[in-house]
DRENMIMAR-668724 format. One line per 5 residues: their letters; for each residue x, y, z of N, C-alpha, C, O. Coordinates in Angstrom, 2 decimals. Layout:
# DRENMIMAR-668724
A> X Y Z X Y Z X Y Z X Y Z  ...;
//
This chain:
# DRENMIMAR-668724
MPQVE> 149.39 -56.15 -94.32 149.33 -55.19 -95.43 148.01 -55.37 -96.17 147.63 -56.50 -96.48  147.28 -54.28 -96.48 146.00 -54.40 -97.15 146.16 -54.90 -98.58 147.27 -54.94 -99.12  145.04 -55.28 -99.20 145.06 -55.77 -100.58 145.12 -54.59 -101.54 144.09 -54.10 -102.01  146.34 -54.15 -101.82 146.54 -53.00 -102.69 147.58 -53.33 -103.75 148.37 -54.27 -103.61  147.55 -52.54 -104.80 148.58 -52.61 -105.82 149.43 -51.35 -105.71 148.90 -50.25 -105.53;
IHFEL> 150.73 -51.50 -105.82 151.65 -50.37 -105.70 152.03 -49.89 -107.09 152.52 -50.67 -107.91  151.81 -48.61 -107.35 152.11 -48.02 -108.65 153.20 -46.97 -108.48 153.18 -46.19 -107.54  154.15 -46.97 -109.41 155.23 -45.98 -109.43 155.00 -45.11 -110.66 155.03 -45.59 -111.79  154.76 -43.81 -110.44 154.30 -42.94 -111.52 155.02 -41.59 -111.50 155.42 -41.09 -110.45  155.16 -41.02 -112.70 155.67 -39.66 -112.82 154.51 -38.68 -112.77 153.45 -38.93 -113.33;
LGESA> 154.73 -37.57 -112.09 153.75 -36.49 -112.02 154.38 -35.27 -112.68 154.95 -34.42 -111.99  154.28 -35.17 -113.98 154.94 -34.11 -114.70 156.43 -34.38 -114.83 156.87 -35.53 -114.80  157.21 -33.32 -114.98 158.64 -33.44 -115.24 159.49 -33.39 -113.97 160.68 -33.68 -114.02  158.89 -33.02 -112.84 159.71 -32.79 -111.65 159.18 -33.50 -110.40 159.53 -33.11 -109.29  158.36 -34.50 -110.57 157.83 -35.23 -109.41 157.59 -36.68 -109.79 157.18 -37.00 -110.90;
ASIQA> 157.85 -37.57 -108.82 157.58 -39.00 -108.97 156.84 -39.47 -107.74 157.05 -38.93 -106.65  155.98 -40.46 -107.89 155.14 -40.87 -106.77 155.02 -42.38 -106.66 155.18 -43.13 -107.62  154.72 -42.79 -105.43 154.31 -44.15 -105.14 152.84 -44.06 -104.73 152.50 -43.31 -103.81  151.97 -44.82 -105.40 150.55 -44.78 -105.12 150.07 -46.18 -104.76 150.29 -47.13 -105.52  149.42 -46.33 -103.60 148.83 -47.60 -103.20 147.33 -47.54 -103.50 146.61 -46.73 -102.92;
RPKTG> 146.88 -48.40 -104.42 145.47 -48.41 -104.81 144.88 -49.79 -104.55 145.57 -50.80 -104.70  143.61 -49.85 -104.18 142.98 -51.15 -103.92 142.93 -51.98 -105.19 142.79 -51.45 -106.29  143.04 -53.30 -105.03 143.02 -54.19 -106.19 141.64 -54.25 -106.84 141.53 -54.40 -108.05  140.61 -54.15 -106.03 139.24 -54.19 -106.55 138.37 -53.23 -105.75 138.72 -52.83 -104.64  137.24 -52.87 -106.35 136.24 -52.11 -105.62 136.53 -50.63 -105.54 136.47 -49.93 -106.55;
LNIAA> 136.85 -50.14 -104.35 136.97 -48.72 -104.10 138.09 -48.10 -104.89 139.06 -48.77 -105.25  137.96 -46.80 -105.17 139.01 -46.07 -105.88 140.15 -45.69 -104.95 141.28 -45.49 -105.40  139.85 -45.58 -103.65 140.85 -45.14 -102.67 141.01 -46.23 -101.61 140.03 -46.72 -101.07  142.26 -46.59 -101.33 142.51 -47.61 -100.31 142.18 -47.07 -98.93 142.42 -45.90 -98.64  141.63 -47.93 -98.08 141.34 -47.53 -96.71 142.64 -47.31 -95.95 143.64 -47.97 -96.25;
PDLQL> 142.65 -46.38 -94.97 143.87 -46.16 -94.19 144.32 -47.46 -93.51 143.51 -48.21 -92.97  145.62 -47.73 -93.55 146.18 -48.93 -92.95 147.53 -48.57 -92.34 148.41 -48.08 -93.04  147.67 -48.82 -91.05 148.87 -48.37 -90.34 150.12 -49.07 -90.85 151.17 -48.44 -90.97  150.04 -50.37 -91.16 151.22 -51.08 -91.64 151.70 -50.50 -92.98 152.90 -50.30 -93.18  150.76 -50.23 -93.88 151.11 -49.62 -95.15 151.74 -48.25 -94.94 152.73 -47.91 -95.57;
QRKIW> 151.14 -47.47 -94.03 151.69 -46.14 -93.77 153.09 -46.21 -93.18 153.95 -45.40 -93.51  153.31 -47.18 -92.29 154.64 -47.32 -91.69 155.69 -47.59 -92.77 156.81 -47.09 -92.70  155.32 -48.39 -93.77 156.27 -48.63 -94.86 156.50 -47.37 -95.67 157.63 -47.07 -96.05  155.44 -46.62 -95.95 155.59 -45.37 -96.68 156.50 -44.41 -95.93 157.37 -43.78 -96.53  156.30 -44.30 -94.60 157.14 -43.38 -93.81 158.60 -43.83 -93.81 159.50 -42.99 -93.88;
QVAKV> 158.84 -45.13 -93.72 160.22 -45.62 -93.72 160.87 -45.41 -95.08 162.04 -45.05 -95.16  160.12 -45.63 -96.16 160.65 -45.38 -97.50 161.02 -43.91 -97.65 162.07 -43.59 -98.21  160.16 -43.01 -97.15 160.47 -41.58 -97.21 161.76 -41.27 -96.46 162.58 -40.48 -96.92  161.92 -41.89 -95.30 163.12 -41.67 -94.49 164.38 -42.15 -95.23 165.38 -41.44 -95.26  164.32 -43.34 -95.81 165.48 -43.90 -96.51 165.82 -43.08 -97.75 166.99 -42.80 -98.00;
LGQEY> 164.81 -42.69 -98.52 165.06 -41.87 -99.71 165.73 -40.55 -99.33 166.64 -40.09 -100.01  165.28 -39.97 -98.22 165.88 -38.71 -97.78 167.32 -38.87 -97.32 168.12 -37.95 -97.46  167.64 -40.03 -96.78 169.01 -40.29 -96.33 169.95 -40.62 -97.48 171.13 -40.28 -97.43  169.44 -41.28 -98.50 170.30 -41.81 -99.56 170.43 -40.90 -100.78 171.40 -40.99 -101.53  169.42 -40.02 -101.00 169.41 -39.23 -102.23 169.06 -37.77 -101.94 168.37 -37.46 -100.97;
QSQDI> 169.55 -36.89 -102.82 169.22 -35.47 -102.73 167.95 -35.21 -103.53 167.83 -35.66 -104.67  167.01 -34.49 -102.93 165.78 -34.11 -103.64 165.35 -32.74 -103.16 165.91 -32.21 -102.20  164.37 -32.18 -103.81 163.83 -30.89 -103.38 162.87 -31.06 -102.20 162.81 -30.21 -101.31  162.12 -32.15 -102.19 161.22 -32.43 -101.07 160.70 -33.85 -101.20 160.60 -34.39 -102.30  160.37 -34.44 -100.07 159.74 -35.75 -100.03 158.49 -35.62 -99.18 158.56 -35.22 -98.01;
VPGMN> 157.35 -35.95 -99.76 156.06 -35.69 -99.11 155.27 -36.99 -98.96 154.64 -37.44 -99.92  155.30 -37.61 -97.77 154.44 -38.78 -97.56 153.01 -38.36 -97.31 152.76 -37.42 -96.55  152.06 -39.05 -97.94 150.64 -38.76 -97.74 149.91 -40.01 -97.34 150.53 -41.02 -96.99  148.60 -39.97 -97.39 147.78 -41.13 -97.08 147.79 -42.07 -98.28 147.22 -41.75 -99.33  148.43 -43.22 -98.14 148.53 -44.23 -99.20 149.40 -43.79 -100.37 149.32 -44.36 -101.45;
NLTVL> 150.24 -42.78 -100.16 151.08 -42.33 -101.27 152.32 -41.62 -100.76 152.41 -41.23 -99.59  153.27 -41.45 -101.66 154.52 -40.75 -101.37 154.94 -40.02 -102.64 154.95 -40.61 -103.72  155.29 -38.75 -102.52 155.71 -37.96 -103.67 157.09 -37.38 -103.43 157.37 -36.83 -102.36  157.95 -37.52 -104.43 159.29 -36.93 -104.39 159.35 -35.82 -105.42 159.04 -36.03 -106.60  159.75 -34.64 -104.98 159.97 -33.50 -105.87 161.46 -33.38 -106.14 162.27 -33.40 -105.21;
FDPTQ> 161.84 -33.26 -107.41 163.26 -33.24 -107.75 163.53 -32.22 -108.86 162.61 -31.73 -109.51  164.80 -31.93 -109.06 165.24 -31.00 -110.10 165.48 -31.80 -111.38 166.42 -32.58 -111.44  164.65 -31.62 -112.42 164.80 -32.41 -113.64 166.08 -32.11 -114.41 166.45 -32.86 -115.31  166.76 -31.01 -114.06 168.05 -30.73 -114.71 169.18 -31.53 -114.07 170.27 -31.62 -114.63  168.90 -32.12 -112.90 169.91 -32.92 -112.20 169.64 -34.42 -112.32 170.57 -35.20 -112.51;
DSGEL> 168.37 -34.82 -112.20 167.99 -36.23 -112.25 166.78 -36.41 -113.15 165.94 -35.51 -113.26  166.69 -37.55 -113.79 165.53 -37.84 -114.63 164.43 -38.49 -113.79 164.69 -39.06 -112.73  163.22 -38.38 -114.28 162.11 -39.02 -113.61 162.26 -40.53 -113.57 161.92 -41.17 -112.57  162.75 -41.11 -114.64 162.92 -42.57 -114.69 163.94 -43.03 -113.66 163.79 -44.10 -113.07  164.99 -42.22 -113.44 165.98 -42.57 -112.42 165.32 -42.59 -111.04 165.59 -43.48 -110.23;
WLQRM> 164.46 -41.60 -110.78 163.79 -41.57 -109.48 162.82 -42.74 -109.30 162.69 -43.28 -108.21  162.15 -43.13 -110.38 161.26 -44.28 -110.28 162.06 -45.54 -109.96 161.60 -46.38 -109.17  163.23 -45.69 -110.55 164.08 -46.84 -110.24 164.50 -46.84 -108.78 164.46 -47.87 -108.11  164.90 -45.67 -108.30 165.31 -45.56 -106.89 164.15 -45.92 -105.97 164.33 -46.66 -105.01  162.98 -45.40 -106.26 161.82 -45.62 -105.41 161.39 -47.08 -105.41 161.02 -47.62 -104.36;
RAVWD> 161.45 -47.72 -106.56 161.13 -49.15 -106.62 162.11 -49.96 -105.79 161.72 -50.85 -105.04  163.40 -49.64 -105.93 164.43 -50.40 -105.21 164.27 -50.24 -103.70 164.36 -51.23 -102.96  164.03 -49.01 -103.23 163.88 -48.78 -101.80 162.60 -49.43 -101.30 162.59 -50.03 -100.22  161.53 -49.32 -102.05 160.27 -49.95 -101.64 160.43 -51.46 -101.47 159.96 -52.04 -100.49  161.09 -52.10 -102.43 161.22 -53.56 -102.41 162.05 -54.07 -101.23 161.82 -55.18 -100.75;
KTEAE> 163.00 -53.27 -100.76 163.87 -53.74 -99.70 163.46 -53.24 -98.30 164.12 -53.55 -97.31  162.37 -52.48 -98.23 161.97 -51.85 -96.97 160.85 -52.64 -96.30 159.90 -53.07 -96.96  160.97 -52.83 -94.99 159.95 -53.48 -94.19 159.23 -52.43 -93.34 159.86 -51.51 -92.80  157.92 -52.58 -93.22 157.13 -51.63 -92.43 157.62 -51.58 -90.98 157.62 -50.52 -90.36  158.04 -52.74 -90.46 158.42 -52.83 -89.05 159.70 -52.06 -88.74 160.01 -51.84 -87.57;
SFHQR> 160.45 -51.66 -89.77 161.70 -50.94 -89.52 161.47 -49.48 -89.16 162.40 -48.79 -88.75  160.23 -48.99 -89.30 159.93 -47.61 -88.94 159.58 -47.53 -87.46 158.67 -48.22 -87.00  160.29 -46.70 -86.72 160.06 -46.54 -85.28 159.37 -45.20 -85.04 159.89 -44.14 -85.41  158.21 -45.25 -84.42 157.43 -44.04 -84.19 157.92 -43.28 -82.97 158.19 -43.85 -81.92  158.04 -41.97 -83.14 158.43 -41.07 -82.05 157.19 -40.68 -81.27 156.14 -40.43 -81.88;
QVDIP> 157.27 -40.62 -79.93 156.12 -40.21 -79.13 156.27 -38.76 -78.68 157.33 -38.35 -78.21  155.20 -38.00 -78.82 155.17 -36.59 -78.43 153.99 -36.39 -77.49 152.85 -36.69 -77.84  154.26 -35.88 -76.29 153.21 -35.57 -75.32 152.86 -34.09 -75.41 153.74 -33.23 -75.44  151.56 -33.79 -75.45 151.10 -32.42 -75.60 150.10 -32.09 -74.49 149.08 -32.77 -74.36  150.38 -31.05 -73.68 149.44 -30.67 -72.62 148.21 -29.99 -73.21 148.32 -29.19 -74.14;
VCYGG> 147.04 -30.31 -72.67 145.79 -29.73 -73.19 144.90 -29.32 -72.03 144.73 -30.06 -71.06  144.34 -28.12 -72.14 143.30 -27.65 -71.22 141.97 -27.86 -71.93 141.71 -27.26 -72.98  141.13 -28.71 -71.38 139.86 -29.06 -72.02 138.71 -28.19 -71.51 138.68 -27.80 -70.34  137.78 -27.91 -72.40 136.53 -27.25 -72.03 136.66 -25.77 -71.75 137.72 -25.17 -71.97  135.58 -25.18 -71.27 135.57 -23.75 -70.97 135.77 -22.92 -72.23 135.36 -23.30 -73.32;
VHGPD> 136.41 -21.77 -72.05 136.64 -20.89 -73.20 137.59 -21.53 -74.21 137.59 -21.17 -75.38  138.41 -22.49 -73.74 139.37 -23.13 -74.64 138.76 -24.28 -75.43 139.30 -24.70 -76.45  137.63 -24.79 -74.96 136.98 -25.90 -75.65 135.50 -25.67 -75.77 134.71 -26.37 -75.13  135.09 -24.68 -76.57 133.69 -24.27 -76.60 132.73 -25.33 -77.13 131.52 -25.21 -76.92  133.23 -26.36 -77.79 132.34 -27.39 -78.34 132.36 -28.69 -77.52 131.78 -29.69 -77.94;
LSLVA> 133.02 -28.67 -76.37 133.10 -29.90 -75.58 131.70 -30.39 -75.19 131.43 -31.59 -75.26  130.83 -29.49 -74.77 129.49 -29.91 -74.37 128.71 -30.46 -75.55 127.94 -31.41 -75.41  128.90 -29.86 -76.73 128.20 -30.34 -77.93 128.67 -31.75 -78.29 127.86 -32.61 -78.62  129.99 -31.98 -78.22 130.53 -33.31 -78.52 129.98 -34.32 -77.51 129.61 -35.43 -77.88  129.95 -33.93 -76.24 129.43 -34.83 -75.21 127.98 -35.19 -75.48 127.58 -36.35 -75.36;
EHCEL> 127.19 -34.20 -75.85 125.77 -34.45 -76.13 125.61 -35.36 -77.35 124.82 -36.29 -77.34  126.38 -35.07 -78.41 126.29 -35.88 -79.63 126.67 -37.34 -79.35 126.05 -38.26 -79.88  127.69 -37.54 -78.52 128.19 -38.88 -78.25 127.47 -39.57 -77.09 127.77 -40.72 -76.75  126.53 -38.84 -76.47 125.79 -39.37 -75.32 126.75 -39.77 -74.20 126.67 -40.86 -73.64  127.66 -38.84 -73.90 128.65 -39.02 -72.85 128.67 -37.77 -71.99 128.16 -36.72 -72.38;
SESEV> 129.27 -37.88 -70.81 129.51 -36.68 -70.01 130.77 -35.99 -70.55 131.56 -36.60 -71.27  130.94 -34.73 -70.19 132.13 -34.01 -70.64 133.39 -34.67 -70.10 134.39 -34.77 -70.82  133.36 -35.13 -68.87 134.55 -35.78 -68.29 134.87 -37.08 -69.03 136.04 -37.44 -69.17  133.84 -37.79 -69.50 134.09 -39.02 -70.26 134.72 -38.70 -71.61 135.59 -39.44 -72.07  134.29 -37.62 -72.24 134.90 -37.20 -73.50 136.38 -36.89 -73.28 137.23 -37.33 -74.05;
VRLHS> 136.67 -36.14 -72.22 138.06 -35.80 -71.91 138.88 -37.06 -71.65 140.00 -37.20 -72.14  138.31 -37.98 -70.86 139.04 -39.22 -70.56 139.33 -40.02 -71.82 140.46 -40.46 -72.03  138.32 -40.22 -72.65 138.51 -41.01 -73.87 139.50 -40.33 -74.82 140.32 -41.00 -75.45  139.42 -39.01 -74.92 140.31 -38.30 -75.84 141.75 -38.32 -75.37 142.67 -38.37 -76.18  141.97 -38.27 -74.05 143.33 -38.14 -73.52 143.98 -39.48 -73.18 145.18 -39.51 -72.90;
ETSYT> 143.24 -40.57 -73.21 143.84 -41.86 -72.86 144.33 -42.64 -74.08 144.83 -43.76 -73.96  144.19 -42.05 -75.25 144.52 -42.72 -76.51 145.82 -42.19 -77.09 146.14 -41.01 -76.94  146.58 -43.05 -77.75 147.73 -42.63 -78.54 147.27 -42.45 -79.99 146.63 -43.34 -80.56  147.59 -41.30 -80.57 147.17 -40.99 -81.93 148.36 -41.05 -82.88 149.47 -40.67 -82.53  148.10 -41.52 -84.09 149.14 -41.57 -85.11 148.95 -40.44 -86.10 147.85 -40.24 -86.62;
VYFLG> 150.02 -39.68 -86.35 149.99 -38.64 -87.38 150.11 -39.32 -88.74 151.14 -39.91 -89.05  149.07 -39.23 -89.53 149.10 -39.85 -90.85 149.73 -38.94 -91.90 150.50 -39.40 -92.75  149.41 -37.66 -91.85 150.04 -36.73 -92.79 149.79 -35.31 -92.32 148.96 -35.08 -91.44  150.51 -34.36 -92.91 150.33 -32.94 -92.62 149.62 -32.29 -93.80 149.87 -32.63 -94.95  148.74 -31.34 -93.50 148.02 -30.66 -94.57 147.17 -29.54 -94.03 147.23 -29.22 -92.84;
FQPGF> 146.37 -28.93 -94.90 145.45 -27.84 -94.59 146.20 -26.54 -94.32 145.92 -25.52 -94.96  147.14 -26.56 -93.39 148.00 -25.41 -93.12 149.32 -25.95 -92.59 149.36 -27.09 -92.11  150.41 -25.18 -92.66 151.71 -25.69 -92.21 151.66 -26.20 -90.77 151.26 -25.47 -89.86  152.06 -27.45 -90.58 152.12 -28.02 -89.24 150.84 -28.67 -88.76 150.80 -29.20 -87.65  149.76 -28.63 -89.57 148.50 -29.25 -89.14 148.59 -30.75 -89.37 148.71 -31.20 -90.51;
AYMGG> 148.51 -31.52 -88.29 148.66 -32.97 -88.35 147.29 -33.64 -88.29 146.53 -33.43 -87.35  147.01 -34.44 -89.30 145.80 -35.25 -89.29 146.11 -36.54 -88.53 146.97 -37.32 -88.95  145.41 -36.77 -87.42 145.72 -37.88 -86.53 144.59 -38.90 -86.54 143.42 -38.56 -86.42  144.97 -40.16 -86.67 144.03 -41.26 -86.57 144.14 -41.93 -85.22 145.14 -41.78 -84.52  143.11 -42.68 -84.86 143.11 -43.40 -83.59 142.05 -42.91 -82.63 141.96 -43.41 -81.50;
LAARL> 141.23 -41.94 -83.06 140.18 -41.43 -82.19 139.21 -42.55 -81.83 138.80 -43.33 -82.70  138.84 -42.63 -80.56 137.86 -43.63 -80.13 136.58 -43.47 -80.94 136.10 -42.35 -81.12  136.04 -44.58 -81.42 134.84 -44.53 -82.26 133.69 -43.81 -81.57 132.86 -43.18 -82.22  133.64 -43.89 -80.24 132.56 -43.25 -79.49 132.63 -41.73 -79.55 131.66 -41.05 -79.23  133.79 -41.18 -79.97 133.95 -39.73 -80.04 133.76 -39.17 -81.44 133.87 -37.95 -81.63;
NTPRR> 133.49 -40.01 -82.42 133.28 -39.51 -83.78 132.16 -38.48 -83.81 131.03 -38.76 -83.42  132.49 -37.28 -84.26 131.53 -36.18 -84.28 131.68 -35.41 -85.59 132.80 -35.04 -85.95  130.59 -35.15 -86.30 130.70 -34.42 -87.57 131.27 -33.02 -87.37 131.16 -32.43 -86.29  131.88 -32.52 -88.41 132.35 -31.14 -88.39 131.16 -30.19 -88.26 130.01 -30.58 -88.48  131.44 -28.96 -87.89 130.40 -27.95 -87.73 129.72 -27.68 -89.08 130.38 -27.68 -90.12;
AEPRL> 128.42 -27.46 -89.06 127.69 -27.13 -90.28 128.18 -25.81 -90.86 128.25 -25.65 -92.08  128.53 -24.87 -89.98 129.08 -23.58 -90.41 130.44 -23.39 -89.76 130.51 -23.19 -88.55  131.53 -23.44 -90.54 132.86 -23.27 -89.97 133.02 -21.91 -89.30 132.40 -20.93 -89.71  133.86 -21.85 -88.27 134.20 -20.58 -87.65 135.11 -19.80 -88.59 135.91 -20.38 -89.32  134.98 -18.48 -88.56 135.85 -17.64 -89.38 137.25 -17.57 -88.80 138.22 -17.34 -89.53;
LVPAG> 137.37 -17.76 -87.47 138.68 -17.66 -86.84 138.77 -18.65 -85.68 138.06 -18.53 -84.69  139.66 -19.62 -85.83 139.95 -20.58 -84.77 141.30 -20.21 -84.17 142.26 -20.05 -84.92  141.42 -20.06 -82.84 142.69 -19.68 -82.23 143.77 -20.74 -82.44 143.48 -21.93 -82.49  145.00 -20.29 -82.57 146.14 -21.21 -82.64 146.19 -22.04 -81.37 145.96 -21.53 -80.28  146.48 -23.33 -81.53 146.56 -24.22 -80.38 145.26 -24.94 -80.06 145.22 -25.78 -79.17;
SVGIG> 144.19 -24.61 -80.80 142.90 -25.26 -80.54 142.96 -26.73 -80.92 143.46 -27.10 -81.98  142.43 -27.57 -80.03 142.38 -29.01 -80.26 140.96 -29.37 -80.66 140.01 -29.02 -79.97  140.81 -30.05 -81.79 139.47 -30.31 -82.28 139.26 -31.74 -82.74 140.19 -32.52 -82.88  137.98 -32.05 -82.97 137.56 -33.33 -83.53 136.83 -33.04 -84.83 135.94 -32.19 -84.88  137.22 -33.77 -85.88 136.55 -33.65 -87.17 136.24 -35.04 -87.69 137.11 -35.70 -88.26;
GSQTG> 135.00 -35.49 -87.52 134.66 -36.85 -87.94 135.36 -37.87 -87.07 135.14 -37.93 -85.86  136.20 -38.69 -87.70 136.92 -39.75 -86.98 138.37 -39.38 -86.69 139.16 -40.23 -86.30  138.71 -38.09 -86.87 140.08 -37.65 -86.64 140.13 -36.55 -85.58 139.13 -35.91 -85.28  141.32 -36.37 -85.03 141.55 -35.24 -84.13 142.77 -34.49 -84.62 143.58 -35.04 -85.36  142.89 -33.23 -84.21 144.02 -32.43 -84.67 144.14 -31.14 -83.87 143.28 -30.82 -83.05;
IYPSE> 145.22 -30.42 -84.14 145.51 -29.15 -83.46 145.77 -28.09 -84.51 146.53 -28.30 -85.45  145.13 -26.94 -84.36 145.35 -25.83 -85.28 146.68 -25.15 -84.93 146.78 -24.57 -83.84  147.69 -25.18 -85.79 148.98 -24.56 -85.47 148.94 -23.04 -85.47 149.72 -22.39 -84.77  148.03 -22.47 -86.25 147.94 -21.01 -86.33 146.47 -20.61 -86.49 145.63 -21.45 -86.81  146.19 -19.33 -86.27 144.83 -18.84 -86.43 144.35 -19.05 -87.87 145.09 -18.79 -88.82;
SPGGW> 143.13 -19.52 -88.01 142.60 -19.75 -89.35 141.11 -20.04 -89.24 140.62 -20.33 -88.15  140.39 -19.98 -90.36 139.03 -20.51 -90.35 139.08 -22.02 -90.11 140.10 -22.66 -90.38  138.00 -22.59 -89.59 138.00 -24.03 -89.35 136.64 -24.54 -88.93 135.86 -23.83 -88.31  136.37 -25.79 -89.29 135.07 -26.36 -89.00 135.08 -27.51 -88.03 134.05 -28.16 -87.84  136.22 -27.79 -87.39 136.27 -28.90 -86.44 135.65 -28.48 -85.11 135.59 -27.30 -84.78;
QLIGW> 135.19 -29.46 -84.36 134.60 -29.22 -83.04 135.73 -29.00 -82.04 136.56 -29.89 -81.84  135.77 -27.84 -81.40 136.87 -27.48 -80.52 136.59 -27.95 -79.09 135.60 -27.55 -78.48  137.48 -28.80 -78.58 137.26 -29.35 -77.23 138.35 -28.93 -76.25 138.21 -29.18 -75.05  139.43 -28.31 -76.71 140.50 -27.92 -75.80 141.50 -27.02 -76.49 141.32 -26.60 -77.63  142.58 -26.74 -75.76 143.62 -25.83 -76.27 144.96 -26.19 -75.65 145.03 -26.64 -74.50;
TPTCL> 146.03 -26.01 -76.42 147.39 -26.24 -75.92 148.27 -25.02 -76.20 148.13 -24.39 -77.25  149.18 -24.69 -75.28 150.12 -23.60 -75.53 151.31 -24.06 -76.37 152.15 -23.24 -76.75  151.40 -25.35 -76.66 152.53 -25.89 -77.41 152.58 -25.30 -78.81 151.57 -25.23 -79.50  153.77 -24.86 -79.22 153.96 -24.33 -80.57 154.08 -25.49 -81.55 154.97 -26.33 -81.42  153.19 -25.54 -82.53 153.16 -26.63 -83.48 153.98 -26.34 -84.74 154.41 -27.27 -85.42;
FDPKN> 154.19 -25.06 -85.05 154.92 -24.71 -86.27 155.69 -23.43 -86.07 155.14 -22.39 -85.69  157.01 -23.51 -86.32 157.89 -22.34 -86.22 158.93 -22.43 -87.33 159.84 -23.26 -87.25  158.81 -21.60 -88.37 159.74 -21.69 -89.51 161.19 -21.40 -89.14 162.09 -21.67 -89.93  161.42 -20.84 -87.94 162.80 -20.55 -87.53 163.52 -21.82 -87.05 164.75 -21.85 -86.98  162.75 -22.86 -86.70 163.36 -24.11 -86.25 163.86 -24.94 -87.42 163.34 -24.83 -88.54;
SAASL> 164.88 -25.76 -87.17 165.39 -26.62 -88.24 164.31 -27.57 -88.74 164.23 -27.83 -89.94  163.49 -28.08 -87.83 162.29 -28.81 -88.20 161.10 -27.91 -87.88 160.68 -27.81 -86.72  160.57 -27.24 -88.89 159.57 -26.20 -88.65 158.32 -26.75 -87.98 157.72 -26.07 -87.15  157.93 -27.97 -88.32 156.74 -28.57 -87.73 157.13 -29.46 -86.56 158.01 -30.31 -86.69  156.46 -29.27 -85.42 156.73 -30.12 -84.27 156.38 -31.57 -84.57 157.11 -32.48 -84.17;
LGPGD> 155.27 -31.79 -85.26 154.81 -33.14 -85.55 155.09 -33.51 -86.99 155.08 -32.66 -87.88  155.35 -34.79 -87.21 155.60 -35.29 -88.55 154.89 -36.60 -88.77 154.47 -37.24 -87.81  154.73 -37.01 -90.03 154.07 -38.28 -90.33 154.70 -39.44 -89.57 155.92 -39.60 -89.57  153.86 -40.24 -88.94 154.33 -41.39 -88.18 154.48 -41.16 -86.70 154.61 -42.12 -85.94  154.45 -39.90 -86.25 154.58 -39.63 -84.82 153.37 -40.17 -84.05 152.26 -40.22 -84.56;
LVRFR> 153.64 -40.57 -82.79 152.58 -40.94 -81.86 152.35 -39.76 -80.93 153.29 -39.24 -80.34  151.11 -39.34 -80.79 150.77 -38.17 -79.97 149.88 -38.59 -78.82 148.90 -39.31 -79.00  150.24 -38.13 -77.61 149.39 -38.31 -76.43 149.03 -36.93 -75.89 149.89 -36.06 -75.77  147.77 -36.75 -75.55 147.31 -35.51 -74.95 147.27 -35.67 -73.43 146.69 -36.62 -72.91  147.89 -34.73 -72.74 147.99 -34.77 -71.28 147.09 -33.68 -70.69 147.26 -32.50 -70.99;
VEDID> 146.14 -34.08 -69.85 145.19 -33.13 -69.28 145.90 -32.23 -68.28 146.56 -32.71 -67.36  145.76 -30.92 -68.48 146.40 -29.95 -67.57 145.52 -28.73 -67.44 144.77 -28.39 -68.35  145.61 -28.07 -66.27 145.03 -26.75 -66.09 146.11 -25.76 -66.49 147.17 -25.72 -65.88  145.83 -24.96 -67.50 146.84 -24.09 -68.06 146.45 -22.64 -67.82 145.35 -22.22 -68.18  147.35 -21.87 -67.19 147.12 -20.45 -66.99 147.57 -19.69 -68.22 148.68 -19.91 -68.71;
V> 146.72 -18.81 -68.71 147.08 -18.00 -69.89 146.81 -16.53 -69.60 147.04 -15.68 -70.46;
//
């Protein structure tokens, strides 16, 4: 566990949060998988034991949204402290999700640029990207968009200087030290290296987002007919 202090705070009248902050130096704690595993397990336990409007795990934090006419903020802070104190990071079990990806060509228009930036061949970029297991740290930007850590350091590539106005749904990209998949069409500045037909977000499903915080993702190289 990193050197952080855990703070339990109210965010207005209808939200309570757990915030992990560094003890000294930086204002924001560096990402740490063990800390995140504890946050994800606490979110799971709170959801099982108590009724709330929503529970949102983030990077180094967890927020619970509740109805202030039903529960007080102080009651939620007590619950969160109690669950945090009794929860071990190791009790969280990560689910693995395999996602087929077609790399390069019209589906990965930035693959050659990434290869050039990283001083690798395109096939080496594909190999490095697809042989790694990625951890979903949190969802954001758009519904179902998973920010994944674990990208090989050799593949770190800056975002585009000028974002595209329209990125196709299913596009697999690299943004700095992270990788991710666009669940729906949107503007975007990540370097696009592939595409998947897998549906990442469907509000008609009981779990609208295919991926959730804590999931392990593997990309499987495939030739996909579209």
